[in-house]
MIDOSE-1310 file (N, C-alpha, C; in nm, 2 decimals, decimal comma, always signed):
residues 194
xxxx	-5,24/+1,02/+12,15/-5,37/+1,12/+12,10/-5,38/+1,10/+11,95; -5,52/+1,04/+11,92/-5,54/+1,01/+11,78/-5,54/+1,14/+11,68; -5,57/+1,25/+11,75/-5,57/+1,39/+11,68/-5,44/+1,39/+11,59; -5,31/+1,34/+11,64/-5,19/+1,35/+11,57/-5,19/+1,29/+11,43
xxxx	-5,29/+1,19/+11,41/-5,31/+1,13/+11,28/-5,40/+1,21/+11,18; -5,46/+1,32/+11,21/-5,52/+1,39/+11,13/-5,45/+1,51/+11,06; -5,36/+1,46/+10,94/-5,28/+1,56/+10,88/-5,34/+1,59/+10,75; -5,34/+1,71/+10,71/-5,38/+1,74/+10,58/-5,25/+1,78/+10,50
xxxx	-5,24/+1,69/+10,41/-5,10/+1,69/+10,32/-5,12/+1,80/+10,21; -5,00/+1,86/+10,16/-5,02/+1,95/+10,05/-5,00/+1,85/+9,94; -5,05/+1,93/+9,83/-5,04/+1,85/+9,69/-4,90/+1,82/+9,67; -4,86/+1,68/+9,62/-4,73/+1,66/+9,59/-4,73/+1,69/+9,43
xxxx	-4,66/+1,77/+9,36/-4,63/+1,79/+9,23/-4,55/+1,70/+9,15; -4,59/+1,64/+9,02/-4,49/+1,57/+8,96/-4,38/+1,65/+8,92; -4,26/+1,60/+8,93/-4,13/+1,70/+8,88/-4,08/+1,77/+8,97; -4,12/+1,76/+9,11/-4,05/+1,83/+9,23/-4,08/+1,74/+9,34
xxxx	-3,98/+1,78/+9,45/-3,98/+1,71/+9,58/-3,97/+1,80/+9,69; -4,02/+1,82/+9,79/-4,00/+1,87/+9,92/-3,95/+1,78/+10,02; -3,84/+1,80/+10,06/-3,78/+1,72/+10,18/-3,74/+1,78/+10,29; -3,75/+1,72/+10,42/-3,73/+1,77/+10,55/-3,64/+1,70/+10,60
xxxx	-3,52/+1,75/+10,65/-3,44/+1,68/+10,75/-3,44/+1,74/+10,87; -3,49/+1,68/+11,00/-3,50/+1,73/+11,12/-3,42/+1,66/+11,22; -3,31/+1,70/+11,24/-3,23/+1,63/+11,34/-3,10/+1,72/+11,39; -3,05/+1,67/+11,48/-2,91/+1,74/+11,52/-2,82/+1,75/+11,41
xxxx	-2,74/+1,87/+11,40/-2,63/+1,90/+11,29/-2,52/+1,83/+11,36; -2,47/+1,71/+11,32/-2,36/+1,64/+11,38/-2,33/+1,52/+11,28; -2,20/+1,49/+11,29/-2,13/+1,38/+11,20/-2,22/+1,25/+11,20; -2,30/+1,20/+11,31/-2,36/+1,08/+11,32/-2,48/+1,09/+11,24
xxxx	-2,54/+1,21/+11,22/-2,66/+1,24/+11,15/-2,63/+1,24/+10,99; -2,51/+1,24/+10,97/-2,45/+1,24/+10,83/-2,55/+1,31/+10,72; -2,56/+1,44/+10,74/-2,62/+1,52/+10,64/-2,53/+1,54/+10,53; -2,39/+1,55/+10,55/-2,31/+1,59/+10,43/-2,30/+1,46/+10,34
xxxx	-2,34/+1,35/+10,37/-2,38/+1,23/+10,26/-2,47/+1,28/+10,18; -2,57/+1,33/+10,25/-2,71/+1,38/+10,17/-2,67/+1,49/+10,06; -2,58/+1,57/+10,12/-2,53/+1,68/+10,01/-2,45/+1,61/+9,88; -2,37/+1,49/+9,92/-2,32/+1,46/+9,81/-2,39/+1,38/+9,72
xxxx	-2,51/+1,32/+9,77/-2,60/+1,24/+9,68/-2,70/+1,37/+9,62; -2,74/+1,46/+9,65/-2,80/+1,58/+9,58/-2,73/+1,64/+9,48; -2,61/+1,65/+9,50/-2,52/+1,70/+9,41/-2,53/+1,63/+9,26; -2,57/+1,49/+9,27/-2,60/+1,41/+9,14/-2,74/+1,37/+9,10
xxxx	-2,82/+1,45/+9,17/-2,96/+1,43/+9,14/-2,99/+1,54/+9,01; -3,06/+1,51/+8,91/-3,08/+1,59/+8,80/-3,22/+1,66/+8,81; -3,30/+1,61/+8,91/-3,43/+1,67/+8,92/-3,46/+1,78/+9,03; -3,58/+1,85/+9,04/-3,59/+1,95/+9,11/-3,60/+1,90/+9,26
xxxx	-3,53/+1,94/+9,36/-3,57/+1,90/+9,48/-3,53/+2,04/+9,57; -3,63/+2,04/+9,67/-3,60/+2,14/+9,78/-3,59/+2,10/+9,92; -3,50/+2,10/+9,97/-3,45/+2,04/+10,09/-3,47/+2,16/+10,23; -3,53/+2,12/+10,32/-3,52/+2,22/+10,43/-3,46/+2,15/+10,56
xxxx	-3,39/+2,20/+10,62/-3,30/+2,15/+10,74/-3,34/+2,21/+10,86; -3,39/+2,14/+10,97/-3,43/+2,20/+11,10/-3,36/+2,10/+11,20; -3,30/+2,17/+11,32/-3,23/+2,12/+11,41/-3,12/+2,18/+11,47; -3,09/+2,17/+11,59/-2,98/+2,25/+11,64/-2,84/+2,20/+11,58
xxxx	-2,77/+2,31/+11,56/-2,61/+2,29/+11,52/-2,52/+2,25/+11,63; -2,49/+2,12/+11,65/-2,40/+2,08/+11,76/-2,26/+2,09/+11,72; -2,21/+2,07/+11,60/-2,08/+2,08/+11,55/-2,05/+2,19/+11,47; -2,00/+2,31/+11,50/-1,99/+2,41/+11,43/-1,89/+2,40/+11,29
xxxx	-1,77/+2,30/+11,34/-1,67/+2,28/+11,24/-1,72/+2,20/+11,13; -1,82/+2,10/+11,17/-1,90/+2,01/+11,07/-2,00/+2,08/+10,98; -2,07/+2,18/+11,05/-2,16/+2,27/+10,97/-2,09/+2,37/+10,88; -1,96/+2,41/+10,91/-1,88/+2,49/+10,81/-1,87/+2,41/+10,70
xxxx	-1,85/+2,28/+10,71/-1,81/+2,21/+10,58/-1,92/+2,18/+10,49; -2,05/+2,16/+10,58/-2,19/+2,14/+10,53/-2,22/+2,26/+10,43; -2,20/+2,37/+10,48/-2,21/+2,50/+10,41/-2,14/+2,52/+10,30; -2,03/+2,49/+10,28/-1,95/+2,48/+10,18/-2,02/+2,36/+10,09
xxxx	-2,06/+2,26/+10,11/-2,12/+2,18/+10,01/-2,25/+2,24/+9,96; -2,33/+2,30/+10,05/-2,47/+2,37/+10,02/-2,41/+2,46/+9,89; -2,32/+2,53/+9,91/-2,28/+2,64/+9,79/-2,26/+2,58/+9,66; -2,21/+2,45/+9,67/-2,18/+2,39/+9,55/-2,28/+2,30/+9,48
xxxx	-2,41/+2,33/+9,52/-2,52/+2,26/+9,46/-2,57/+2,30/+9,31; -2,60/+2,21/+9,24/-2,66/+2,24/+9,11/-2,77/+2,34/+9,13; -2,84/+2,43/+9,03/-2,94/+2,49/+9,02/-3,08/+2,43/+9,06; -3,08/+2,30/+9,02/-3,20/+2,22/+9,06/-3,22/+2,20/+9,20
xxxx	-3,12/+2,21/+9,28/-3,13/+2,18/+9,42/-3,12/+2,31/+9,50; -3,24/+2,32/+9,58/-3,26/+2,42/+9,68/-3,25/+2,38/+9,82; -3,14/+2,44/+9,91/-3,14/+2,39/+10,06/-3,13/+2,52/+10,14; -3,23/+2,50/+10,24/-3,24/+2,62/+10,33/-3,22/+2,56/+10,47
xxxx	-3,15/+2,62/+10,56/-3,14/+2,58/+10,72/-3,26/+2,67/+10,79; -3,35/+2,62/+10,85/-3,46/+2,68/+10,91/-3,47/+2,68/+11,06; -3,35/+2,66/+11,13/-3,35/+2,65/+11,26/-3,42/+2,53/+11,35; -3,45/+2,56/+11,46/-3,50/+2,46/+11,55/-3,66/+2,46/+11,55
xxxx	-3,70/+2,35/+11,53/-3,85/+2,37/+11,56/-3,89/+2,34/+11,70; -4,00/+2,42/+11,75/-4,07/+2,40/+11,88/-4,13/+2,27/+11,87; -4,11/+2,20/+11,98/-4,17/+2,07/+12,03/-4,31/+2,05/+11,97; -4,40/+2,15/+11,99/-4,54/+2,15/+11,97/-4,58/+2,16/+11,81
xxxx	-4,47/+2,20/+11,74/-4,49/+2,22/+11,60/-4,42/+2,11/+11,52; -4,35/+2,02/+11,59/-4,29/+1,90/+11,50/-4,39/+1,84/+11,39; -4,50/+1,78/+11,45/-4,58/+1,72/+11,34/-4,64/+1,81/+11,23; -4,68/+1,92/+11,28/-4,73/+2,01/+11,17/-4,62/+2,05/+11,04
xxxx	-4,50/+2,06/+11,11/-4,39/+2,12/+11,02/-4,35/+1,97/+10,93; -4,32/+1,86/+10,99/-4,30/+1,77/+10,91/-4,41/+1,73/+10,81; -4,54/+1,73/+10,84/-4,65/+1,71/+10,75/-4,65/+1,80/+10,62; -4,58/+1,92/+10,63/-4,61/+2,01/+10,51/-4,48/+1,97/+10,42
xxxx	-4,43/+1,87/+10,42/-4,33/+1,82/+10,33/-4,37/+1,68/+10,27; -4,30/+1,64/+10,18/-4,33/+1,52/+10,09/-4,28/+1,40/+10,13; -4,14/+1,43/+10,19/-4,07/+1,31/+10,24/-3,98/+1,36/+10,35; -3,95/+1,27/+10,46/-3,85/+1,30/+10,57/-3,73/+1,20/+10,53
xxxx	-3,62/+1,27/+10,53/-3,49/+1,20/+10,51/-3,40/+1,21/+10,62; -3,31/+1,11/+10,64/-3,23/+1,08/+10,76/-3,12/+0,99/+10,71; -3,01/+1,02/+10,67/-2,90/+0,92/+10,63/-2,80/+0,89/+10,76; -2,86/+0,86/+10,86/-2,79/+0,87/+10,99/-2,69/+0,76/+11,00
xxxx	-2,59/+0,76/+11,06/-2,49/+0,65/+11,06/-2,53/+0,54/+11,19; -2,63/+0,58/+11,26/-2,68/+0,49/+11,36/-2,79/+0,55/+11,45; -2,89/+0,48/+11,48/-2,99/+0,53/+11,58/-3,05/+0,38/+11,66; -3,07/+0,42/+11,79/-3,12/+0,32/+11,86/-3,26/+0,30/+11,83
xxxx	-3,34/+0,40/+11,81/-3,48/+0,41/+11,79/-3,51/+0,49/+11,68; -3,48/+0,62/+11,70/-3,53/+0,72/+11,59/-3,67/+0,79/+11,60; -3,68/+0,87/+11,70/-3,79/+0,93/+11,73/-3,85/+1,00/+11,61; -3,77/+1,07/+11,57/-3,80/+1,18/+11,44/-3,87/+1,09/+11,33
xxxx	-3,82/+0,98/+11,31/-3,88/+0,87/+11,21/-4,00/+0,84/+11,24; -4,03/+0,80/+11,34/-4,19/+0,76/+11,38/-4,28/+0,89/+11,40; -4,23/+1,01/+11,42/-4,28/+1,14/+11,41/-4,32/+1,17/+11,28; -4,23/+1,13/+11,18/-4,27/+1,16/+11,05/-4,38/+1,05/+11,00
xxxx	-4,37/+0,94/+11,03/-4,47/+0,85/+11,00/-4,62/+0,88/+11,06; -4,61/+0,94/+11,17/-4,75/+0,98/+11,24/-4,80/+1,11/+11,17; -4,69/+1,19/+11,11/-4,73/+1,30/+11,04/-4,78/+1,24/+10,89; -4,79/+1,14/+10,86/-4,84/+1,08/+10,73/-4,72/+1,13/+10,60
xxxx	-4,61/+1,13/+10,66/-4,48/+1,17/+10,58/-4,38/+1,04/+10,56; -4,37/+0,98/+10,46/-4,30/+0,90/+10,42/-4,14/+0,89/+10,45; -4,07/+0,82/+10,49/-3,93/+0,84/+10,51/-3,83/+0,75/+10,43; -3,72/+0,82/+10,42/-3,60/+0,77/+10,32/-3,47/+0,79/+10,43
xxxx	-3,44/+0,65/+10,48/-3,34/+0,66/+10,59/-3,21/+0,57/+10,55; -3,12/+0,59/+10,64/-3,00/+0,50/+10,62/-3,04/+0,36/+10,69; -2,96/+0,26/+10,67/-3,01/+0,11/+10,70/-2,94/+0,09/+10,83; -2,89/+0,19/+10,91/-2,83/+0,18/+11,05/-2,94/+0,21/+11,15
xxxx	-3,06/+0,19/+11,13/-3,16/+0,21/+11,21/-3,25/+0,08/+11,24; -3,33/+0,06/+11,35/-3,41/-0,03/+11,38/-3,54/-0,05/+11,27; -3,53/+0,05/+11,18/-3,64/+0,06/+11,09/-3,63/-0,02/+10,96; -3,51/-0,07/+10,93/-3,46/-0,11/+10,82/-3,54/-0,24/+10,78
xxxx	-3,60/-0,32/+10,89/-3,67/-0,45/+10,86/-3,79/-0,42/+10,80; -3,86/-0,32/+10,81/-3,99/-0,31/+10,76/-4,00/-0,28/+10,61; -4,06/-0,35/+10,51/-4,07/-0,34/+10,37/-4,21/-0,28/+10,33; -4,23/-0,16/+10,32/-4,34/-0,11/+10,28/-4,33/+0,02/+10,19
xxxx	-4,43/+0,06/+10,14/-4,43/+0,21/+10,05/-4,36/+0,33/+10,15; -4,39/+0,32/+10,27/-4,38/+0,46/+10,37/-4,23/+0,44/+10,42; -4,17/+0,33/+10,44/-4,02/+0,33/+10,47/-3,93/+0,29/+10,39; -3,82/+0,37/+10,33/-3,73/+0,31/+10,24/-3,59/+0,34/+10,30
xxxx	-3,54/+0,22/+10,34/-3,40/+0,21/+10,40/-3,29/+0,17/+10,30; -3,21/+0,25/+10,31/-3,09/+0,22/+10,19/-2,96/+0,23/+10,25; -2,86/+0,15/+10,19/-2,72/+0,14/+10,25/-2,66/+0,26/+10,21; -2,58/+0,32/+10,33/-2,50/+0,43/+10,31/-2,38/+0,40/+10,20
xxxx	-2,36/+0,29/+10,16/-2,25/+0,26/+10,08/-2,30/+0,27/+9,94; -2,40/+0,32/+9,91/-2,46/+0,32/+9,76/-2,52/+0,44/+9,73; -2,44/+0,55/+9,71/-2,50/+0,67/+9,67/-2,56/+0,68/+9,54; -2,55/+0,58/+9,46/-2,63/+0,57/+9,33/-2,78/+0,53/+9,36
xxxx	-2,78/+0,44/+9,46/-2,93/+0,40/+9,49/-3,02/+0,51/+9,55; -2,93/+0,60/+9,64/-3,00/+0,71/+9,70/-3,04/+0,81/+9,59; -2,96/+0,84/+9,49/-3,01/+0,93/+9,38/-3,12/+0,87/+9,31; -3,12/+0,75/+9,26/-3,23/+0,68/+9,19/-3,37/+0,69/+9,27
xxxx	-3,34/+0,67/+9,39/-3,47/+0,65/+9,49/-3,51/+0,80/+9,49; -3,43/+0,92/+9,50/-3,50/+1,04/+9,52/-3,56/+1,08/+9,39; -3,50/+1,04/+9,28/-3,54/+1,09/+9,14/-3,68/+1,01/+9,11; -3,69/+0,90/+9,17/-3,83/+0,82/+9,16/-3,94/+0,89/+9,25
xxxx	-3,91/+0,94/+9,36/-3,99/+1,01/+9,42/-4,03/+1,16/+9,38; -3,93/+1,20/+9,33/-3,96/+1,34/+9,22/-4,07/+1,32/+9,13; -4,07/+1,20/+9,07/-4,13/+1,16/+8,95/-4,29/+1,11/+8,99; -4,31/+1,10/+9,12/-4,46/+1,05/+9,18/-4,55/+1,17/+9,14
xxxx	-4,66/+1,14/+9,09/-4,78/+1,24/+9,10/-4,86/+1,23/+9,22; -4,94/+1,31/+9,26/-5,01/+1,33/+9,38/-5,09/+1,21/+9,42; -5,16/+1,12/+9,33/-5,23/+1,02/+9,35/-5,13/+0,90/+9,40; -5,01/+0,87/+9,34/-4,91/+0,78/+9,37/-4,86/+0,82/+9,51
xxxx	-4,82/+0,96/+9,53/-4,77/+0,98/+9,68/-4,85/+0,97/+9,76; -5,00/+1,02/+9,74/-5,10/+0,99/+9,87/-5,11/+0,83/+9,91; -5,08/+0,73/+9,82/-5,08/+0,60/+9,85/-4,97/+0,59/+9,97; -4,86/+0,63/+9,93/-4,74/+0,63/+10,05/-4,76/+0,71/+10,17
xxxx	-4,84/+0,81/+10,15/-4,87/+0,90/+10,26/-4,95/+0,83/+10,37; -5,06/+0,78/+10,29/-5,15/+0,69/+10,39/-5,09/+0,58/+10,44; -5,00/+0,51/+10,36/-4,91/+0,40/+10,41/-4,84/+0,43/+10,54; -4,78/+0,56/+10,53/-4,71/+0,60/+10,66/-4,78/+0,62/+10,78
xxxx	-4,91/+0,67/+10,74/-5,00/+0,68/+10,87/-5,05/+0,54/+10,91; -5,08/+0,46/+10,82/-5,14/+0,34/+10,86/-5,04/+0,25/+10,96; -4,91/+0,26/+10,91/-4,79/+0,20/+10,96/-4,76/+0,25/+11,11; -4,77/+0,37/+11,11/-4,77/+0,45/+11,24/-4,86/+0,40/+11,34
xxxx	-5,01/+0,41/+11,30/-5,10/+0,35/+11,38/-5,08/+0,22/+11,42; -5,07/+0,12/+11,33/-5,03/-0,01/+11,37/-4,90/-0,04/+11,47; -4,81/+0,04/+11,43/-4,68/+0,03/+11,53/-4,70/+0,09/+11,68; -4,76/+0,20/+11,69/-4,78/+0,27/+11,80/-4,90/+0,17/+11,90
xxxx	-4,98/+0,11/+11,84/-5,07/+0,06/+11,91/-5,06/-0,10/+11,92; -4,92/-0,13/+11,90/-4,89/-0,29/+11,90/-4,83/-0,30/+12,03; -4,90/-0,39/+12,11/-4,86/-0,41/+12,26/-4,70/-0,46/+12,25; -4,67/-0,55/+12,18/-4,54/-0,61/+12,17/-4,44/-0,50/+12,18
xxxx	-4,46/-0,40/+12,07/-4,37/-0,28/+12,04/-4,36/-0,19/+12,16; -4,48/-0,16/+12,21/-4,51/-0,06/+12,33/-4,42/-0,11/+12,45; -4,43/-0,24/+12,47/-4,35/-0,32/+12,58/-4,19/-0,32/+12,55; -4,16/-0,34/+12,43/-4,01/-0,34/+12,39/-3,95/-0,18/+12,42
xxxx	-4,04/-0,09/+12,36/-4,00/+0,05/+12,40/-3,98/+0,11/+12,52; -4,07/+0,04/+12,61/-4,07/+0,06/+12,76/-3,97/+0,01/+12,83; -3,95/-0,11/+12,80/-3,80/-0,17/+12,84/-3,68/-0,11/+12,82; -3,68/-0,05/+12,69/-3,56/+0,03/+12,65/-3,54/+0,12/+12,72
xxxx	-3,65/+0,21/+12,75/-3,63/+0,33/+12,82/-3,61/+0,30/+12,96; -3,66/+0,20/+13,03/-3,64/+0,14/+13,17/-3,49/+0,11/+13,19; -3,43/+0,04/+13,08/-3,28/+0,00/+13,09/-3,20/+0,12/+13,08; -3,25/+0,23/+13,00/-3,17/+0,35/+12,98/-3,16/+0,44/+13,12
xx	-3,29/+0,44/+13,20/-3,29/+0,49/+13,31/-3,21/+0,43/+13,43; -3,23/+0,29/+13,41/-3,15/+0,22/+13,53/-2,99/+0,24/+13,49
């Protein structure tokens, strides 16, 4: 449905960054890594977390890390998003972030790109091969690189950001309507079903 590609982005203000993490709260999704990175960022960031808490013990450790954040970092857990509101929720943020330890596909990543929202992800996904302004794939062994990348996004003005946002939308369209990729995904699901 092409209507999914018509998202109005909020203005991105230089000096601040609105980030969304939308995934299960579990060790494999690695949100505690993100908290460790954010503690080292010296610029203003607002992180909203959406998703089911699958591992209560892990989430308890995460809440402890959230309490230790510096004043420039704001973190809020917002619960679970209704499936019909995923695209509009993601599109209201500047970037989508997922420092996952591994994804076979990463549906939330493509949902973010469809929503015209660039992504910063760990390099343990199939998306690390793409080099463009809309997908930034970083090693989980280099917190410094994550810090500098986030601070770079904070410093973008609205015009610079819109180039990346349009790049996300353009990439999503080309990816979703690429017959080779459609067949690869179809085969992946068929193997899973069998």
